[in-house]
Jmol script that loads the backbone (N, CA, C; Angstrom):
load data "model"
ATOM      1  N   LYS A   1      76.412  75.973  83.493  1.00  0.00           N
ATOM      2  CA  LYS A   1      76.821  77.367  83.576  1.00  0.00           C
ATOM      3  C   LYS A   1      77.608  77.613  84.865  1.00  0.00           C
ATOM      4  N   GLU A   2      77.234  76.911  85.936  1.00  0.00           N
ATOM      5  CA  GLU A   2      77.935  77.085  87.210  1.00  0.00           C
ATOM      6  C   GLU A   2      79.386  76.649  87.109  1.00  0.00           C
ATOM      7  N   VAL A   3      79.685  75.718  86.212  1.00  0.00           N
ATOM      8  CA  VAL A   3      81.059  75.251  86.027  1.00  0.00           C
ATOM      9  C   VAL A   3      81.772  76.111  84.981  1.00  0.00           C
ATOM     10  N   PHE A   4      81.043  76.484  83.918  1.00  0.00           N
ATOM     11  CA  PHE A   4      81.651  77.220  82.812  1.00  0.00           C
ATOM     12  C   PHE A   4      82.143  78.603  83.228  1.00  0.00           C
ATOM     13  N   ASP A   5      81.308  79.391  83.892  1.00  0.00           N
ATOM     14  CA  ASP A   5      81.650  80.784  84.227  1.00  0.00           C
ATOM     15  C   ASP A   5      82.918  80.910  85.074  1.00  0.00           C
ATOM     16  N   PRO A   6      83.045  80.174  86.187  1.00  0.00           N
ATOM     17  CA  PRO A   6      84.282  80.313  86.978  1.00  0.00           C
ATOM     18  C   PRO A   6      85.536  79.897  86.210  1.00  0.00           C
ATOM     19  N   LYS A   7      85.437  78.824  85.422  1.00  0.00           N
ATOM     20  CA  LYS A   7      86.605  78.374  84.648  1.00  0.00           C
ATOM     21  C   LYS A   7      86.975  79.408  83.587  1.00  0.00           C
ATOM     22  N   GLN A   8      85.961  80.006  82.944  1.00  0.00           N
ATOM     23  CA  GLN A   8      86.240  81.014  81.931  1.00  0.00           C
ATOM     24  C   GLN A   8      86.876  82.253  82.565  1.00  0.00           C
ATOM     25  N   ARG A   9      86.333  82.695  83.696  1.00  0.00           N
ATOM     26  CA  ARG A   9      86.916  83.856  84.394  1.00  0.00           C
ATOM     27  C   ARG A   9      88.366  83.584  84.792  1.00  0.00           C
ATOM     28  N   GLU A  10      88.624  82.382  85.277  1.00  0.00           N
ATOM     29  CA  GLU A  10      89.992  82.017  85.675  1.00  0.00           C
ATOM     30  C   GLU A  10      90.933  82.045  84.466  1.00  0.00           C
ATOM     31  N   ALA A  11      90.480  81.504  83.341  1.00  0.00           N
ATOM     32  CA  ALA A  11      91.315  81.493  82.133  1.00  0.00           C
ATOM     33  C   ALA A  11      91.562  82.911  81.628  1.00  0.00           C
ATOM     34  N   ILE A  12      90.541  83.771  81.678  1.00  0.00           N
ATOM     35  CA  ILE A  12      90.696  85.172  81.254  1.00  0.00           C
ATOM     36  C   ILE A  12      91.677  85.894  82.171  1.00  0.00           C
ATOM     37  N   ASN A  13      91.530  85.692  83.479  1.00  0.00           N
ATOM     38  CA  ASN A  13      92.437  86.333  84.438  1.00  0.00           C
ATOM     39  C   ASN A  13      93.879  85.890  84.228  1.00  0.00           C
ATOM     40  N   ASN A  14      94.082  84.591  84.021  1.00  0.00           N
ATOM     41  CA  ASN A  14      95.437  84.083  83.789  1.00  0.00           C
ATOM     42  C   ASN A  14      96.031  84.664  82.511  1.00  0.00           C
ATOM     43  N   LEU A  15      95.221  84.771  81.482  1.00  0.00           N
ATOM     44  CA  LEU A  15      95.695  85.312  80.216  1.00  0.00           C
ATOM     45  C   LEU A  15      95.998  86.803  80.329  1.00  0.00           C
ATOM     46  N   GLN A  16      95.154  87.545  81.047  1.00  0.00           N
ATOM     47  CA  GLN A  16      95.416  88.971  81.260  1.00  0.00           C
ATOM     48  C   GLN A  16      96.709  89.160  82.051  1.00  0.00           C
ATOM     49  N   ARG A  17      96.926  88.302  83.040  1.00  0.00           N
ATOM     50  CA  ARG A  17      98.157  88.368  83.830  1.00  0.00           C
ATOM     51  C   ARG A  17      99.367  88.067  82.946  1.00  0.00           C
ATOM     52  N   GLU A  18      99.219  87.074  82.060  1.00  0.00           N
ATOM     53  CA  GLU A  18     100.304  86.705  81.161  1.00  0.00           C
ATOM     54  C   GLU A  18     100.615  87.838  80.175  1.00  0.00           C
ATOM     55  N   ILE A  19      99.563  88.534  79.715  1.00  0.00           N
ATOM     56  CA  ILE A  19      99.763  89.681  78.810  1.00  0.00           C
ATOM     57  C   ILE A  19     100.480  90.808  79.557  1.00  0.00           C
ATOM     58  N   GLY A  20     100.080  91.039  80.808  1.00  0.00           N
ATOM     59  CA  GLY A  20     100.708  92.086  81.613  1.00  0.00           C
ATOM     60  C   GLY A  20     102.171  91.804  81.906  1.00  0.00           C
ATOM     61  N   ASP A  21     102.511  90.532  82.078  1.00  0.00           N
ATOM     62  CA  ASP A  21     103.889  90.133  82.382  1.00  0.00           C
ATOM     63  C   ASP A  21     104.694  89.797  81.136  1.00  0.00           C
ATOM     64  N   TRP A  22     104.113  89.990  79.968  1.00  0.00           N
ATOM     65  CA  TRP A  22     104.732  89.553  78.717  1.00  0.00           C
ATOM     66  C   TRP A  22     106.063  90.236  78.469  1.00  0.00           C
ATOM     67  N   LYS A  23     107.015  89.424  78.104  1.00  0.00           N
ATOM     68  CA  LYS A  23     108.330  89.901  77.662  1.00  0.00           C
ATOM     69  C   LYS A  23     108.675  89.114  76.421  1.00  0.00           C
ATOM     70  N   LYS A  24     109.260  89.761  75.460  1.00  0.00           N
ATOM     71  CA  LYS A  24     109.571  89.091  74.192  1.00  0.00           C
ATOM     72  C   LYS A  24     110.638  88.020  74.424  1.00  0.00           C
ATOM     73  N   THR A  25     110.273  86.784  74.090  1.00  0.00           N
ATOM     74  CA  THR A  25     111.223  85.677  74.155  1.00  0.00           C
ATOM     75  C   THR A  25     111.139  84.909  72.848  1.00  0.00           C
ATOM     76  N   ASP A  26     112.137  84.136  72.584  1.00  0.00           N
ATOM     77  CA  ASP A  26     112.172  83.400  71.325  1.00  0.00           C
ATOM     78  C   ASP A  26     111.175  82.243  71.292  1.00  0.00           C
ATOM     79  N   ASN A  27     110.963  81.577  72.409  1.00  0.00           N
ATOM     80  CA  ASN A  27     110.124  80.382  72.412  1.00  0.00           C
ATOM     81  C   ASN A  27     108.708  80.612  72.945  1.00  0.00           C
ATOM     82  N   GLY A  28     108.393  81.781  73.428  1.00  0.00           N
ATOM     83  CA  GLY A  28     107.066  82.052  73.969  1.00  0.00           C
ATOM     84  C   GLY A  28     106.129  82.619  72.921  1.00  0.00           C
ATOM     85  N   PRO A  29     104.832  82.664  73.239  1.00  0.00           N
ATOM     86  CA  PRO A  29     103.871  83.231  72.296  1.00  0.00           C
ATOM     87  C   PRO A  29     104.040  84.748  72.190  1.00  0.00           C
ATOM     88  N   SER A  30     103.672  85.289  71.049  1.00  0.00           N
ATOM     89  CA  SER A  30     103.785  86.737  70.869  1.00  0.00           C
ATOM     90  C   SER A  30     102.651  87.429  71.626  1.00  0.00           C
ATOM     91  N   LYS A  31     102.827  88.718  71.862  1.00  0.00           N
ATOM     92  CA  LYS A  31     101.802  89.483  72.565  1.00  0.00           C
ATOM     93  C   LYS A  31     100.526  89.529  71.732  1.00  0.00           C
ATOM     94  N   LYS A  32     100.681  89.600  70.417  1.00  0.00           N
ATOM     95  CA  LYS A  32      99.523  89.620  69.523  1.00  0.00           C
ATOM     96  C   LYS A  32      98.742  88.307  69.637  1.00  0.00           C
ATOM     97  N   ASP A  33      99.457  87.192  69.755  1.00  0.00           N
ATOM     98  CA  ASP A  33      98.825  85.889  69.918  1.00  0.00           C
ATOM     99  C   ASP A  33      98.058  85.820  71.242  1.00  0.00           C
ATOM    100  N   LEU A  34      98.663  86.307  72.299  1.00  0.00           N
ATOM    101  CA  LEU A  34      98.000  86.313  73.612  1.00  0.00           C
ATOM    102  C   LEU A  34      96.738  87.173  73.583  1.00  0.00           C
ATOM    103  N   GLU A  35      96.812  88.321  72.922  1.00  0.00           N
ATOM    104  CA  GLU A  35      95.645  89.202  72.828  1.00  0.00           C
ATOM    105  C   GLU A  35      94.540  88.562  71.989  1.00  0.00           C
ATOM    106  N   ALA A  36      94.915  87.816  70.951  1.00  0.00           N
ATOM    107  CA  ALA A  36      93.921  87.109  70.135  1.00  0.00           C
ATOM    108  C   ALA A  36      93.234  86.020  70.960  1.00  0.00           C
ATOM    109  N   ARG A  37      94.006  85.322  71.790  1.00  0.00           N
ATOM    110  CA  ARG A  37      93.420  84.307  72.683  1.00  0.00           C
ATOM    111  C   ARG A  37      92.430  84.946  73.650  1.00  0.00           C
ATOM    112  N   LEU A  38      92.806  86.105  74.192  1.00  0.00           N
ATOM    113  CA  LEU A  38      91.937  86.807  75.123  1.00  0.00           C
ATOM    114  C   LEU A  38      90.637  87.229  74.440  1.00  0.00           C
ATOM    115  N   GLU A  39      90.743  87.699  73.214  1.00  0.00           N
ATOM    116  CA  GLU A  39      89.550  88.118  72.479  1.00  0.00           C
ATOM    117  C   GLU A  39      88.589  86.941  72.272  1.00  0.00           C
ATOM    118  N   VAL A  40      89.140  85.783  71.927  1.00  0.00           N
ATOM    119  CA  VAL A  40      88.306  84.600  71.734  1.00  0.00           C
ATOM    120  C   VAL A  40      87.678  84.165  73.054  1.00  0.00           C
ATOM    121  N   LEU A  41      88.461  84.152  74.124  1.00  0.00           N
ATOM    122  CA  LEU A  41      87.938  83.742  75.435  1.00  0.00           C
ATOM    123  C   LEU A  41      86.807  84.647  75.907  1.00  0.00           C
ATOM    124  N   THR A  42      86.964  85.947  75.728  1.00  0.00           N
ATOM    125  CA  THR A  42      85.927  86.872  76.207  1.00  0.00           C
ATOM    126  C   THR A  42      84.676  86.823  75.339  1.00  0.00           C
ATOM    127  N   SER A  43      84.803  86.336  74.094  1.00  0.00           N
ATOM    128  CA  SER A  43      83.625  86.262  73.225  1.00  0.00           C
ATOM    129  C   SER A  43      82.793  85.008  73.475  1.00  0.00           C
ATOM    130  N   LEU A  44      83.349  84.020  74.173  1.00  0.00           N
ATOM    131  CA  LEU A  44      82.621  82.780  74.430  1.00  0.00           C
ATOM    132  C   LEU A  44      81.495  83.008  75.424  1.00  0.00           C
ATOM    133  N   THR A  45      80.352  82.405  75.140  1.00  0.00           N
ATOM    134  CA  THR A  45      79.220  82.444  76.063  1.00  0.00           C
ATOM    135  C   THR A  45      78.691  81.033  76.243  1.00  0.00           C
ATOM    136  N   PHE A  46      78.051  80.809  77.350  1.00  0.00           N
ATOM    137  CA  PHE A  46      77.476  79.506  77.647  1.00  0.00           C
ATOM    138  C   PHE A  46      76.040  79.479  77.141  1.00  0.00           C
ATOM    139  N   GLU A  47      75.740  78.493  76.317  1.00  0.00           N
ATOM    140  CA  GLU A  47      74.379  78.325  75.829  1.00  0.00           C
ATOM    141  C   GLU A  47      73.862  76.975  76.301  1.00  0.00           C
ATOM    142  N   ASP A  48      72.829  76.991  77.109  1.00  0.00           N
ATOM    143  CA  ASP A  48      72.257  75.762  77.642  1.00  0.00           C
ATOM    144  C   ASP A  48      71.193  75.246  76.675  1.00  0.00           C
ATOM    145  N   PRO A  49      71.414  74.070  76.078  1.00  0.00           N
ATOM    146  CA  PRO A  49      70.427  73.550  75.130  1.00  0.00           C
ATOM    147  C   PRO A  49      69.206  72.957  75.822  1.00  0.00           C
ATOM    148  N   GLY A  50      69.205  72.925  77.129  1.00  0.00           N
ATOM    149  CA  GLY A  50      68.111  72.294  77.862  1.00  0.00           C
ATOM    150  C   GLY A  50      68.420  70.830  78.085  1.00  0.00           C
ATOM    151  N   PRO A  51      67.457  70.093  78.585  1.00  0.00           N
ATOM    152  CA  PRO A  51      67.713  68.673  78.858  1.00  0.00           C
ATOM    153  C   PRO A  51      67.908  67.878  77.570  1.00  0.00           C
ATOM    154  N   ILE A  52      68.832  66.937  77.616  1.00  0.00           N
ATOM    155  CA  ILE A  52      69.082  66.051  76.489  1.00  0.00           C
ATOM    156  C   ILE A  52      68.986  64.622  77.013  1.00  0.00           C
ATOM    157  N   TYR A  53      68.014  63.881  76.501  1.00  0.00           N
ATOM    158  CA  TYR A  53      67.761  62.539  76.986  1.00  0.00           C
ATOM    159  C   TYR A  53      68.158  61.497  75.944  1.00  0.00           C
ATOM    160  N   ASP A  54      68.773  60.418  76.401  1.00  0.00           N
ATOM    161  CA  ASP A  54      69.054  59.276  75.536  1.00  0.00           C
ATOM    162  C   ASP A  54      67.809  58.404  75.514  1.00  0.00           C
ATOM    163  N   VAL A  55      67.454  57.929  74.321  1.00  0.00           N
ATOM    164  CA  VAL A  55      66.298  57.042  74.169  1.00  0.00           C
ATOM    165  C   VAL A  55      66.733  55.844  73.329  1.00  0.00           C
ATOM    166  N   VAL A  56      66.452  54.659  73.831  1.00  0.00           N
ATOM    167  CA  VAL A  56      66.741  53.432  73.098  1.00  0.00           C
ATOM    168  C   VAL A  56      65.408  52.751  72.825  1.00  0.00           C
ATOM    169  N   VAL A  57      65.153  52.434  71.553  1.00  0.00           N
ATOM    170  CA  VAL A  57      63.914  51.762  71.149  1.00  0.00           C
ATOM    171  C   VAL A  57      64.287  50.377  70.636  1.00  0.00           C
ATOM    172  N   PHE A  58      63.554  49.371  71.083  1.00  0.00           N
ATOM    173  CA  PHE A  58      63.842  47.998  70.672  1.00  0.00           C
ATOM    174  C   PHE A  58      62.568  47.181  70.672  1.00  0.00           C
ATOM    175  N   GLN A  59      62.621  46.039  70.015  1.00  0.00           N
ATOM    176  CA  GLN A  59      61.488  45.124  69.984  1.00  0.00           C
ATOM    177  C   GLN A  59      61.807  43.962  70.913  1.00  0.00           C
ATOM    178  N   ASP A  60      60.916  43.730  71.886  1.00  0.00           N
ATOM    179  CA  ASP A  60      61.183  42.661  72.850  1.00  0.00           C
ATOM    180  C   ASP A  60      60.873  41.295  72.231  1.00  0.00           C
ATOM    181  N   GLY A  61      61.044  40.233  72.997  1.00  0.00           N
ATOM    182  CA  GLY A  61      60.837  38.869  72.506  1.00  0.00           C
ATOM    183  C   GLY A  61      59.401  38.570  72.112  1.00  0.00           C
ATOM    184  N   GLU A  62      58.451  39.380  72.564  1.00  0.00           N
ATOM    185  CA  GLU A  62      57.043  39.161  72.236  1.00  0.00           C
ATOM    186  C   GLU A  62      56.604  39.987  71.026  1.00  0.00           C
ATOM    187  N   GLY A  63      57.548  40.721  70.418  1.00  0.00           N
ATOM    188  CA  GLY A  63      57.214  41.530  69.247  1.00  0.00           C
ATOM    189  C   GLY A  63      56.668  42.905  69.577  1.00  0.00           C
ATOM    190  N   ILE A  64      56.744  43.305  70.849  1.00  0.00           N
ATOM    191  CA  ILE A  64      56.244  44.614  71.270  1.00  0.00           C
ATOM    192  C   ILE A  64      57.391  45.615  71.265  1.00  0.00           C
ATOM    193  N   TRP A  65      57.162  46.764  70.643  1.00  0.00           N
ATOM    194  CA  TRP A  65      58.183  47.814  70.632  1.00  0.00           C
ATOM    195  C   TRP A  65      58.205  48.494  71.991  1.00  0.00           C
ATOM    196  N   ARG A  66      59.405  48.677  72.516  1.00  0.00           N
ATOM    197  CA  ARG A  66      59.576  49.328  73.815  1.00  0.00           C
ATOM    198  C   ARG A  66      60.637  50.416  73.698  1.00  0.00           C
ATOM    199  N   ALA A  67      60.546  51.390  74.588  1.00  0.00           N
ATOM    200  CA  ALA A  67      61.518  52.482  74.626  1.00  0.00           C
ATOM    201  C   ALA A  67      62.021  52.635  76.051  1.00  0.00           C
ATOM    202  N   VAL A  68      63.308  52.921  76.164  1.00  0.00           N
ATOM    203  CA  VAL A  68      63.929  53.207  77.461  1.00  0.00           C
ATOM    204  C   VAL A  68      64.449  54.639  77.378  1.00  0.00           C
ATOM    205  N   VAL A  69      64.069  55.480  78.351  1.00  0.00           N
ATOM    206  CA  VAL A  69      64.449  56.887  78.353  1.00  0.00           C
ATOM    207  C   VAL A  69      65.361  57.161  79.543  1.00  0.00           C
ATOM    208  N   ASP A  70      66.514  57.763  79.276  1.00  0.00           N
ATOM    209  CA  ASP A  70      67.479  58.116  80.331  1.00  0.00           C
ATOM    210  C   ASP A  70      67.084  59.479  80.904  1.00  0.00           C
ATOM    211  N   THR A  71      66.172  59.474  81.860  1.00  0.00           N
ATOM    212  CA  THR A  71      65.673  60.732  82.428  1.00  0.00           C
ATOM    213  C   THR A  71      66.661  61.388  83.385  1.00  0.00           C
ATOM    214  N   LYS A  72      67.690  60.654  83.806  1.00  0.00           N
ATOM    215  CA  LYS A  72      68.696  61.238  84.711  1.00  0.00           C
ATOM    216  C   LYS A  72      69.814  61.939  83.937  1.00  0.00           C
ATOM    217  N   GLU A  73      69.825  61.782  82.607  1.00  0.00           N
ATOM    218  CA  GLU A  73      70.833  62.386  81.731  1.00  0.00           C
ATOM    219  C   GLU A  73      72.255  61.955  82.099  1.00  0.00           C
ATOM    220  N   GLU A  74      72.409  60.692  82.498  1.00  0.00           N
ATOM    221  CA  GLU A  74      73.711  60.168  82.887  1.00  0.00           C
ATOM    222  C   GLU A  74      74.247  59.152  81.886  1.00  0.00           C
ATOM    223  N   GLY A  75      73.401  58.684  80.976  1.00  0.00           N
ATOM    224  CA  GLY A  75      73.815  57.662  80.031  1.00  0.00           C
ATOM    225  C   GLY A  75      73.741  56.254  80.602  1.00  0.00           C
ATOM    226  N   ASP A  76      73.238  56.101  81.812  1.00  0.00           N
ATOM    227  CA  ASP A  76      73.117  54.799  82.463  1.00  0.00           C
ATOM    228  C   ASP A  76      71.642  54.385  82.435  1.00  0.00           C
ATOM    229  N   LEU A  77      71.339  53.348  81.671  1.00  0.00           N
ATOM    230  CA  LEU A  77      69.947  52.911  81.520  1.00  0.00           C
ATOM    231  C   LEU A  77      69.613  51.687  82.379  1.00  0.00           C
ATOM    232  N   THR A  78      70.490  51.295  83.291  1.00  0.00           N
ATOM    233  CA  THR A  78      70.263  50.073  84.063  1.00  0.00           C
ATOM    234  C   THR A  78      69.020  50.168  84.951  1.00  0.00           C
ATOM    235  N   ASP A  79      68.699  51.343  85.467  1.00  0.00           N
ATOM    236  CA  ASP A  79      67.523  51.494  86.326  1.00  0.00           C
ATOM    237  C   ASP A  79      66.286  51.964  85.563  1.00  0.00           C
ATOM    238  N   ALA A  80      66.425  52.255  84.279  1.00  0.00           N
ATOM    239  CA  ALA A  80      65.305  52.757  83.495  1.00  0.00           C
ATOM    240  C   ALA A  80      64.328  51.622  83.193  1.00  0.00           C
ATOM    241  N   VAL A  81      63.055  51.940  83.207  1.00  0.00           N
ATOM    242  CA  VAL A  81      62.008  50.952  82.957  1.00  0.00           C
ATOM    243  C   VAL A  81      61.609  51.019  81.482  1.00  0.00           C
ATOM    244  N   PRO A  82      61.680  49.885  80.774  1.00  0.00           N
ATOM    245  CA  PRO A  82      61.231  49.884  79.376  1.00  0.00           C
ATOM    246  C   PRO A  82      59.725  50.135  79.310  1.00  0.00           C
ATOM    247  N   MET A  83      59.343  51.067  78.450  1.00  0.00           N
ATOM    248  CA  MET A  83      57.926  51.416  78.327  1.00  0.00           C
ATOM    249  C   MET A  83      57.440  51.064  76.927  1.00  0.00           C
ATOM    250  N   ALA A  84      56.234  50.504  76.853  1.00  0.00           N
ATOM    251  CA  ALA A  84      55.630  50.175  75.568  1.00  0.00           C
ATOM    252  C   ALA A  84      54.795  51.367  75.104  1.00  0.00           C
ATOM    253  N   ASP A  85      54.284  51.251  73.887  1.00  0.00           N
ATOM    254  CA  ASP A  85      53.404  52.262  73.327  1.00  0.00           C
ATOM    255  C   ASP A  85      52.265  52.540  74.321  1.00  0.00           C
ATOM    256  N   TYR A  86      51.960  53.789  74.544  1.00  0.00           N
ATOM    257  CA  TYR A  86      50.972  54.169  75.561  1.00  0.00           C
ATOM    258  C   TYR A  86      49.620  53.508  75.316  1.00  0.00           C
ATOM    259  N   ARG A  87      49.208  53.410  74.068  1.00  0.00           N
ATOM    260  CA  ARG A  87      47.883  52.855  73.780  1.00  0.00           C
ATOM    261  C   ARG A  87      47.774  51.373  74.130  1.00  0.00           C
ATOM    262  N   LEU A  88      48.912  50.679  74.282  1.00  0.00           N
ATOM    263  CA  LEU A  88      48.873  49.262  74.623  1.00  0.00           C
ATOM    264  C   LEU A  88      48.750  49.013  76.121  1.00  0.00           C
ATOM    265  N   PHE A  89      49.585  49.682  76.917  1.00  0.00           N
ATOM    266  CA  PHE A  89      49.649  49.382  78.351  1.00  0.00           C
ATOM    267  C   PHE A  89      49.422  50.587  79.259  1.00  0.00           C
ATOM    268  N   ARG A  90      49.195  51.747  78.680  1.00  0.00           N
ATOM    269  CA  ARG A  90      48.949  52.992  79.450  1.00  0.00           C
ATOM    270  C   ARG A  90      50.085  53.286  80.436  1.00  0.00           C
ATOM    271  N   GLN A  91      51.309  53.018  80.008  1.00  0.00           N
ATOM    272  CA  GLN A  91      52.472  53.291  80.854  1.00  0.00           C
ATOM    273  C   GLN A  91      52.902  54.736  80.701  1.00  0.00           C
ATOM    274  N   TYR A  92      53.341  55.322  81.796  1.00  0.00           N
ATOM    275  CA  TYR A  92      53.930  56.665  81.764  1.00  0.00           C
ATOM    276  C   TYR A  92      54.980  56.746  82.853  1.00  0.00           C
ATOM    277  N   SER A  93      55.816  57.757  82.758  1.00  0.00           N
ATOM    278  CA  SER A  93      56.862  57.965  83.742  1.00  0.00           C
ATOM    279  C   SER A  93      56.996  59.464  84.003  1.00  0.00           C
ATOM    280  N   THR A  94      57.872  59.819  84.929  1.00  0.00           N
ATOM    281  CA  THR A  94      58.098  61.218  85.294  1.00  0.00           C
ATOM    282  C   THR A  94      59.559  61.558  85.026  1.00  0.00           C
ATOM    283  N   PHE A  95      59.800  62.739  84.439  1.00  0.00           N
ATOM    284  CA  PHE A  95      61.175  63.139  84.146  1.00  0.00           C
ATOM    285  C   PHE A  95      61.998  63.286  85.423  1.00  0.00           C
ATOM    286  N   SER A  96      61.476  63.981  86.424  1.00  0.00           N
ATOM    287  CA  SER A  96      62.203  64.115  87.690  1.00  0.00           C
ATOM    288  C   SER A  96      61.231  64.501  88.794  1.00  0.00           C
ATOM    289  N   ASN A  97      61.677  64.338  90.027  1.00  0.00           N
ATOM    290  CA  ASN A  97      60.844  64.748  91.165  1.00  0.00           C
ATOM    291  C   ASN A  97      60.799  66.261  91.309  1.00  0.00           C
ATOM    292  N   GLN A  98      61.730  66.948  90.672  1.00  0.00           N
ATOM    293  CA  GLN A  98      61.766  68.406  90.751  1.00  0.00           C
ATOM    294  C   GLN A  98      60.668  69.037  89.893  1.00  0.00           C
ATOM    295  N   ASP A  99      60.534  68.583  88.650  1.00  0.00           N
ATOM    296  CA  ASP A  99      59.536  69.208  87.776  1.00  0.00           C
ATOM    297  C   ASP A  99      58.212  68.451  87.736  1.00  0.00           C
ATOM    298  N   LEU A 100      58.219  67.175  88.102  1.00  0.00           N
ATOM    299  CA  LEU A 100      57.021  66.337  88.124  1.00  0.00           C
ATOM    300  C   LEU A 100      56.260  66.361  86.804  1.00  0.00           C
ATOM    301  N   LEU A 101      56.988  66.366  85.699  1.00  0.00           N
ATOM    302  CA  LEU A 101      56.396  66.351  84.371  1.00  0.00           C
ATOM    303  C   LEU A 101      56.344  64.907  83.877  1.00  0.00           C
ATOM    304  N   ASN A 102      55.134  64.435  83.601  1.00  0.00           N
ATOM    305  CA  ASN A 102      54.948  63.069  83.143  1.00  0.00           C
ATOM    306  C   ASN A 102      55.102  62.977  81.633  1.00  0.00           C
ATOM    307  N   PHE A 103      55.486  61.777  81.155  1.00  0.00           N
ATOM    308  CA  PHE A 103      55.588  61.533  79.725  1.00  0.00           C
ATOM    309  C   PHE A 103      55.241  60.083  79.428  1.00  0.00           C
ATOM    310  N   SER A 104      54.883  59.833  78.196  1.00  0.00           N
ATOM    311  CA  SER A 104      54.657  58.476  77.710  1.00  0.00           C
ATOM    312  C   SER A 104      55.327  58.367  76.352  1.00  0.00           C
ATOM    313  N   VAL A 105      55.294  57.172  75.764  1.00  0.00           N
ATOM    314  CA  VAL A 105      55.915  57.002  74.455  1.00  0.00           C
ATOM    315  C   VAL A 105      54.907  56.448  73.464  1.00  0.00           C
ATOM    316  N   ASN A 106      55.062  56.843  72.231  1.00  0.00           N
ATOM    317  CA  ASN A 106      54.352  56.276  71.088  1.00  0.00           C
ATOM    318  C   ASN A 106      55.412  55.960  70.054  1.00  0.00           C
ATOM    319  N   ILE A 107      55.418  54.732  69.581  1.00  0.00           N
ATOM    320  CA  ILE A 107      56.423  54.299  68.616  1.00  0.00           C
ATOM    321  C   ILE A 107      55.710  54.042  67.294  1.00  0.00           C
ATOM    322  N   TYR A 108      56.092  54.794  66.274  1.00  0.00           N
ATOM    323  CA  TYR A 108      55.459  54.716  64.964  1.00  0.00           C
ATOM    324  C   TYR A 108      56.366  54.045  63.959  1.00  0.00           C
ATOM    325  N   ASN A 109      55.793  53.552  62.868  1.00  0.00           N
ATOM    326  CA  ASN A 109      56.531  53.051  61.718  1.00  0.00           C
ATOM    327  C   ASN A 109      57.504  51.935  62.105  1.00  0.00           C
ATOM    328  N   ASP A 110      57.080  51.055  62.995  1.00  0.00           N
ATOM    329  CA  ASP A 110      57.914  49.935  63.464  1.00  0.00           C
ATOM    330  C   ASP A 110      59.266  50.389  63.994  1.00  0.00           C
ATOM    331  N   GLY A 111      59.325  51.541  64.620  1.00  0.00           N
ATOM    332  CA  GLY A 111      60.548  52.034  65.217  1.00  0.00           C
ATOM    333  C   GLY A 111      61.537  52.652  64.248  1.00  0.00           C
ATOM    334  N   ASN A 112      61.184  52.725  62.973  1.00  0.00           N
ATOM    335  CA  ASN A 112      62.082  53.316  61.963  1.00  0.00           C
ATOM    336  C   ASN A 112      61.988  54.821  61.992  1.00  0.00           C
ATOM    337  N   LEU A 113      63.131  55.479  61.926  1.00  0.00           N
ATOM    338  CA  LEU A 113      63.148  56.939  61.908  1.00  0.00           C
ATOM    339  C   LEU A 113      62.930  57.490  60.516  1.00  0.00           C
ATOM    340  N   CYS A 114      63.172  56.694  59.493  1.00  0.00           N
ATOM    341  CA  CYS A 114      63.029  57.174  58.112  1.00  0.00           C
ATOM    342  C   CYS A 114      61.773  56.658  57.476  1.00  0.00           C
TER     343      CYS A 114
END
end "model"
wireframe off; spacefill off
backbone 0.3
color backbone group
């Protein structure tokens, strides 16, 4: 939201300025088109879906299902620790130092989603 709002305000301001300076030309957009763009821009709102984590589930060489969770939301799993089913090794991790919310994994149906 911190990035969206300033960029949206800037785009609205530029479009309002363009509408104010509008003069009919053959190759430029019509005033009606500019006003339609402004209407769409002002109707946009930022909706935060909350945290979105990547999770990769795989079976290691010993036949144990493991999951890797991207808690940094960067798409980089190189530092992530593979965790097995909680009932096997009692492993857990923390989403971040800010919220200190712990989580564990349970993998059902041999890792199949269907």
